[in-house]
Structures are given as structure tokens and as C-alpha cells.
N, C-alpha and C positions, 0 to 999 in steps of 0.2 A: 576720291576719286578710284574706280576699279574700271578696268580695260575689259571692253566684250568682246571687241573684233575692231581689226583695223581696215584699211579700204585696198591694201595694196595685194596683190595676187602673187604668188609666187611662180617662176620658169620651170622649175624641176621638184619632183618630189622632195621632202626636207626629211632625208633618210639620216642626218646626225641627229637632229633633232629629235626626231621620232626615238631614235635607238636610245638617247639618254634618258626620255621621259620612261622608255620600257624599263632600262637597265634601273631606275630610281625606283619605279614601282615594283620591279622584282624582288630589290633588295629589301622596301619595305614589309613585301608580304612574306618573304621566306625567310629573310635573315631576323628582322624586326617584329618578326609575329604580327604583321597587322596592327600593329600597336598596344602589343602584348607588353605590361608595364615592365616586366624584369627582362624582357628581349630588347626594349628598345634601351632600357638604362644601359643593359651590359653592353650593346651595340656603342653607344655613347660614349659610355668610358675606355672602351678597348679600341675604338677607331674613329672616334671623335677628336679633335683639335681641342687640346690643352694647354691656352700659352706658356702656363706656368712650366708645365713639362718640356714644352720646346725648347726655352731659354734656359732650363736646368735652374732656374731662381726658385723652383718649389723641392721643398724637401721630400725625397723617394719616402714613400711610405704614411704620408701626410693623407688624409681624404676630402673630397668635398662631398657634403651632403645630397642625396638623390633623394629623400623622402623613403618611409616604410623602414626605417632602418639601414636602409642602403647607402651605402658611401661609394664615389669615386676615388680610387686609390692612385697616387701618384705611381708611374713607373718610373726605374733608373733608365738614364739615358733620354736624350732627345729621340721622340717619336716621329720621325721624319716621313714615313709612309702615310701616317694620318693626316698631313697634309693634302693628300688625295683622295683619300677615305672617306674622308667628313665630309665632301662635296656630293655623296650619294647618299647617305643617311639623313633622315628627317626625324622630328619630334612627335609628330602628331598626324592624323588624317588631314588635317585643316591646313597643316605645314607643308603636307606634300602636295595636296591639290592646289594651293595658292602658288607654289614656285612652279609645278609643272604648267599650271594656266599661263603664268606670266612667259614661260620658255617657249610657247607653242604659239601665243601672240606677236612676240616680238623675235622669235629665234629663226621660223621659216625662211624670213626675209633677209636675214643677217647671214644664214647657210646660203641663201639663194645669190647673194653678192661675191662669194668667195667659192673655191672648191671646198669640196667636204673635208678633204684632211686639213685643209690651212682654217676652216670653222674649228673643227675636234682642236686644235692646237690652240687656236684663239681662246675656244671655251676654258681649256683648263690653263692656261695662263691667264686668263681674267679671274678665275678662281685662286689661283697660288697668290695674285696680288691682293684679293680681297682677302684670303685669310693673313696674310702677312701684315695688312692694314690693321686687323683687328689685335695681333701680337703685338704690333707697336705701339699701339695707344693702351694696351694693355699687359706689359709682358710677364707681370706676376700673377695674372688672373687664373684661378682654380676653375673657372668655369667652363665647362666642354662647349664646344661651337660644332655644329652640325648643320648640314643643309646646304644647297644648288643654290640658294640665293646670291651668293656672292657673284658666282659666276653666272648668273643671269644678269646679276646688274651690269656686268660687263657688256651683256647683248644689249641690254637695254643702252648704256652708255654708246656702243655703236650706232644704235637705231636715231639716236639723237641726232647726231653728225650726218648719216646717210640720207635719212627722210624725215626732215624735220616738220616738213609742211603735209607729210600725209596725215589724214584724218582717222581718228582713233574714236570709236564709238563708247563711251566711258560711263558707266553708273554713278549716278551723281543724286544721292538718296535714294528715292525711288523712282527717278526718271534716267532715260539714257541720251546723253548728249554727244554728236560728235565735234570733238577738239583737236586742235594740231597737236601733232606727236610733241613737238618741243613743249607745248603748254602743260602736257598731263605728264611728261618725263622729266621735265626740271623740276614742279609741284612734287614729286614723288621722291626726289635726287633732296630738295631741302626738308622735306620732312625727316629724311634719314640724318642730315647733317644735325639739323635740330634735335633730333633723337641722341646722337651721339654724345653731342655738347652737355645734356642734361641726364643723363643716364650713370647709374652707379655701377662700373664694370665689373663688380665683386658678388653681384647676386644673381645673376641669369638675366634672361629677358632676350631680347630681339638685338642681332650682332650689329649693331647699324653700323659700325665702322667699317666692317668687312663690304656693306652695301656702296658704302662712300667709296672707299677703295677698289672695288669691283668696276663701280660706274665711270670712274676717272680712268682708270686702267683701258675699259673700253674706248672711250673716247681717245687713248692715246695710241693704242694700237690698231684700230681698225683700219687706218691708213697702210699698214703693212702687210695687209693681209688681204683687201679686197682687190679684186680682179677687173681692171677695167671693162675688159669687152662685158663682161655681166653686168656691169653696170650702166652701160650705154643703153643697153636694150629698155633701161626704164628712166633716160634721163629728165625726160617729158614730166614723169611724174615727181620727182626728186626736186625739181625746183619752178612747181606749179604753185602760187600762190593761195593760200589759204582761203 
């Protein structure tokens, strides 16, 4: 299932959500060369999150092969800044477009439930929680991690708690059906959990555990960031049965 749109309108322009989308797009276009192999790999190595580098369990100077004779060399010292920078990098056009689509579908309403500064902090905290979950499940992994999907998973976890009965129009094969948010989002979550349990974390691929960690963090943190006055405007929608 892939979301097309939801049926919950916003009360205010989603300034932070749009800002994150613009920032990620600008980084992709001008820093990662819009997908140029060498620029993407240089950005991934320099500013992506490498669990074994953060935990210092990998020997500095060792490398992870990136293809075409390139290797990602482990730097000395934990690269703490990469916990943040990795959230704004992507590995391909589809990676970027898919993440930004999910962020737009679910992020605007979560931002609407909070103040804009609160949403920005919430987003970053979910991204950090996602990154740490990936590190905890593979502390010696040499595989660099990039992408906004961990933080966006936190937004989705918040959405399933705040708006469980809102209908999300979803592609299923060649058709589009309305399904309740809880069904679509928990289906997605269990796919990530299954992927994490069956994946070999030493060879790359999707950071499933980051998605799981971000989603759970969003569910746990959202109650501390929601503004009750904002939520009262849409309470009838929140508890309307599907």
C-alpha cells in the first residue's frame, strides 16, 4: 500500500514541513549533485551515519566498498554531527521523492497539532531516536545510513495516535482505496519490523530498524508536543468512526 492523500485538512500552512522538504531537495540537488554517483557517495561517507564509526568499534582507516573502486573510510573519533546531517541526505531520486511524499502526506497535520518550533524539535528527536535504534541493532556495522525516513517514521507514529480513523486514500496495486490511517500505518510498521528481523545488517539496504525506532519514538513523544488548543479544532474528526 502506498498513500495518495488523506482526508484531513490543515488549519495553517505547514511551514516547517515545507521547509524540510525544500532543504532536503536543495541538499540533494546542490550537494549530492542530483544523484551523481561520486557526489552521492562522498556525501554518504562524509555526512552519513556509520554505526561502527559512532561506537568506535571499527578500526579507523578500514573501508566499506561503495562500488566503482570507491570505499567509505572510517574516520578516527565518533562523528556525532552525522547523527543530524544524515537526516537530510538521500541515496537516489526515488529515495528522496518517496520520503518527501510521505512527509507531506502525514507531516502537515502533525505540524498543525503543535506549534511550529515544537514540530521542528519533535522531528529532530524522532530522527535521532531512529538513528540510535539502527546503531543499537548493529553497533559494529560499517554501512552508512542516510535519509529522512527515520524522522518521518516518527511523524507517522504520531499520526496513528492522533488521527487513527482519518481515511487515507491508498494505492493497492492499480487501484486507490480509502483505508483508516491505523490500518495503513500499522501495516507499514509491521513490514519494517519484519524486514529488520530478517535483514543482514552488514550488506546495506533499507534501514528497517531506524524506521521501527522512529515510529515508536513518535508514538511516545507526541503527547508531550501536542497543543490541546490546536487539537480541539478537529476533535470531531479524530474520534469519528471509520
